[in-house]
N, C-alpha and C positions, 0 to 999 in steps of 0.2 A: 504494500500500500504506500501511497505517496502520490498525490494527485498531480503534482507539478503545477506549473503556472497557468495552465489552460484547462486542465481536466480532460485532455484528449483521450485518455484511456476510458473514462466514463462515457464520453461521447460515443466512442466505438462500441461500448457495451450496450448503450441505448439503441444504436443502429442495428445491433444483433438481437434486440428484443428484450433487454433487461427491463424489469418492472421497477426496480428501485436500486440505487447505488449509494454506498457510503464512500466518501472520499476522505482520506486521512493524510495530513501533511504536518511537518514540524513548523512551517512558516505561515503565519497568519496573513501575510501580504498576498496570498493566493486567492483569498476569498472573493474580492471584487472581480478580478479577471475570470475566475471560474464561473461566477454567477453570470457574467456577460456571455461566456462561451456556451453555457448550458441553459440559456434563457428559455428556450422552448421546452425544457424538461424541468421547469422550476419546482414542481411538486413531487418530483421523482428522485430527489437526491438530498443528502445531508452532508455538510462539510464538518469534519472533526479536525481540531488542531491538537496535535500531540504526537507522542512517540509510538511506533509500532510495538516497542518492547513492553509498554504498559497501556493497554486499552481498556475501555469499559464494556467491550463486547463480551457477552456471556459465551461459554463454550457451546459449540455447534450452532451458533446463531447466524453464521455466514455460509453461503453456498460455496464460495471459493474466494481466493484473494488473487488479484492481478497486480503484479509489481513490474513496472517498466522503468528502464533507465539504470 
């Protein structure tokens, strides 16, 4: 996980039919650019700021993790 500055991975997942995507990144400066990039999917994602090493996701709550870069 790590959505990067545009959320391109999430965009691709939506194009493949994802219903909802969680985006996680250490840097809070990604929020506005990602919101702009994913504007047409505004109710289908949530941005989380934090580390992959410590998340608030419960066990078995995600179908898979996509990590790019």
